[in-house]
C-alpha positions, 0 to 999 in steps of 0.5 A: 499500499502506498500513502500519498502526501501533498507537499504543496498543501500539507493540510489536505489528505490524501496527498501527492508525495509518495511515502515509504510504505513501511511507515504504514504497513501495519493494518489496524482494527478500526476503532473510535475514540471519544473525548473533548476535541481540541480543534485548532483551526476553528479554535474550539473545544467540543465533545466528540468521537473520532473514527480511525480506519484500517490505514491509520487515518481519521475517517470521520469525526462527529459531535456527541452529547457525552464523551470520556473526560479527556482532551484529544489534541494534534500530537506535538512536534519539535520543529528543530532538534539534534537527536544526538544530544540525547545520547540515544539512537533515534529509536530510543529517543522516540520511546521517551518522546511519545511519552510526552505527547510528541509524535514527530521531530524535524531532526537535524543529523548534523552531529552524526554527519560531522563524525560519519558523513553521509553513512551516519545520516543514512544510519540514523534514518534507517534506525528511525524508520524501524521505530514507528515514530515520525522522524523528518531528517534534513540534509546537514548543510555545514559539515564541518561547521566551519573550515577552521576545525577538523571533523570526521567527514565533509559534506560538499555540494555533491554529497548535500545534493545527493541527500536532498534528492532522497524522498526521506530528506525533508530540508536543508538543515541550518545554514550556520556558515552565515559569513559564507551566505553573505559573501556568496561562497560558492559552496554554500550557495551551491547547497542552498540552490540544491534545495531550492531546485527540490522545493525544500525549505532551508533552515537558518542559524544566524545569531545576532545577525542584523541589518543589511547582513541579515537582509542578504542572509534571508534574501538567499532563501533561508527561512527559519532561525532558532538563535534569537536572544531577544524580542527585537532580534526576533521581530527583525527577523519576522519582519523579513519573513523568517519563522522563529523557533523558540528554543528551550534546550539543556544549555541554551534556554530562550523561551522566557525571553521570547515566549510573547511572540506566540501571541503576537506572531502565532503564524510566524513561531514554532517551538523547538528544543535544539539539544536535550540531554538524557536527564532532561528528556526523561523529565520533560520534552515539548510538553514541558514547553507547552505547560510552561506557556500555558502558566504564562497565559499564552493562548491555548490555540495560538500555542498549539498552532506553534507545535502542530500546524506551523511545523506541518505547514512549513516543512510539508511534513505528513503529520495529522492535524486531527481532521478528516483524512489526516493521519491519526497522530494525536495525543490524549491529556487529562486537561488543557490547563497548566500541570496537564498530564499525557495519557496517551499518544497515537501515531498513524492510528497506533497507540504508542504510549499509554500512561497506564503502566507507562507502556511504549509500543514502538519497535527497538531495532538491533543497534550496529555500533559505528564509529570514527575514533583514532586518538591515542593516549596523551601525557601531561607534558602534551597539555603544559603551557609555558608562561609568556609573562603576559595576560592571557585570553580567557573564554568566559561561560554564560550559564544557560547560553551558548554564547560566551564572552572573551576576558583578558586576565593575569594568569597563575604561573607555577614555580617551573614557569608554566601557566596553570589553572587557578581554582581561587580565580576560577580560571581553568585549563581547557583542552581539545584533542583531535580524535580523527588523527592519531597522535595529534597535538592538543589545543590548550586554552583557559576558561572561566565560569565552570567553578571546579575546585578539583578534578575535571570533566571531559567528553567526545560530545563536543559540537560540532566536530565532536573532538575530545574536549576537557576542562579541569582544575589540574593537569593530572585530572585532565589527562586521567579523563581524556585517557579514559575516554580514549580507552572507550573510544568515546563518552563523557567522564568525570575525575573526582578525588583521582577516580574516573567515572565514565559513560561510554558512547560507543556509537560515533563517540557521541551516542549510547547503544543503551535505553534512556533509563540506563543513559539518564541514570548514568548521566545523572550520576556524572552530573552529580559528581561534577557538582561535587567538584564545584561546578554550579552550571545548570548543565555542565556537560552540555555547556562544555560541548558547546565550547568548541562550537566556533560559529557561536560568539565570541571566543571558543576553542577547537582542535586547532586553537583559540578561535575569535568568532567576532573576527572568524579567525584564530587568535593566540592565547596570550594578549598582545 
């Protein structure tokens, strides 16, 4: 059986774009469900009955005089997420997502692509298909994120065009190389042109971009942005026709600054998480953002539009919106007030989550381990820094933000003339080691804001190239963390009182092959140990992972050294 989807009018079913048959192979026994139906289009709630046919579609809906005391609404959609940040395979991510009323994600496989290339994207697509969840993957546009760091793969115009031609690739993922767009770089424009030829949307990533530069960026055909810091930035982008994705993830939390946009511009806003670590995902997902918005008085229908109608409309994805002919993709809740609970979730008519017994009815495919890891153990002398007798440039962390500041300080110097960490000053050493080339020389810098009093933490979740990154109060602890991760070919680790604890991530060095309960428990344990050694950051591992992201201002560090994002160039450790 083939299901037909219409990309030009995603609200209509049946539609004209062919979807893979395996997504809808399970023939259902027809059934009905009653409750208070939440009609987003007509902005009404009424007692009703939904008839679901054998193909998982809504055959008809009718009003009733009586119904079950529950609310039926379109299933939630995360409009931009990197599945890899959950440290789970897509099939395991899905098992948690459905418990939060989420039926689909617009997923950027940028992280797996940076490690494994096209093979990694295909690997994630196949695993996701087998789960029964609706993943809508994009073609990563910036692998590597910038030409100034070493990644495990490179996706040029040819590779991106190859991916975009697949029926199961739905858009061009976030174009982070905004200088390349503005300066009309041939490779960047070639990738955007490939998406436009195939009538597929282009996602943006333009932190702090404004004025003429922003106008040029939008004119290139880029349609979304999830990096806004404040209302003024968002409104300028909306005025140029962009859709704003309000982000609330594990490290970057912009919801409080931007949530008023939902009532002001309900057709121009979507909600996303971007990056959610396993402990956050287990405790709440898009349902948490919906609940938070309701508690702030946001109109229910405007809010639901941002997590259902708008992403379906913008990306042209085959997700039902609770209308006759749509796929039966919906969530059932106990209320529509703050504090609501997800009771059930349905995807293409199939009950995939039932709160009673916390049952999840999604397939768990066998996981094949793939990786790209070649780093070899390092020694203390490999990360030592000889003092130059001058001040040093230091990365200053801002909690809950991907942005950093750049400060200049007089460093601590040891008796043997080395520039070292100082816990009293909260100036700690940070190291990035290329994990794709054996015996690569580590890049060393200094950072403020982690607050460690002893020990170190490290990981191979390091956006976007996922080299090995570590920060610590002393060189010995840093080396222990780094070498523990090298021994397992990827993971995150904490060194506390000379003892190293690690969560292995055998899939590409960024994803576990275990389920969310195991991964979340291990991740929570390591987070607690980081707090024991002094860090007060909301999400220390997530924050550490973004210190190597050299497309987010202002001072960062990659495997080749310190990087000044405002100048888009390397910079020396010592001040002039």
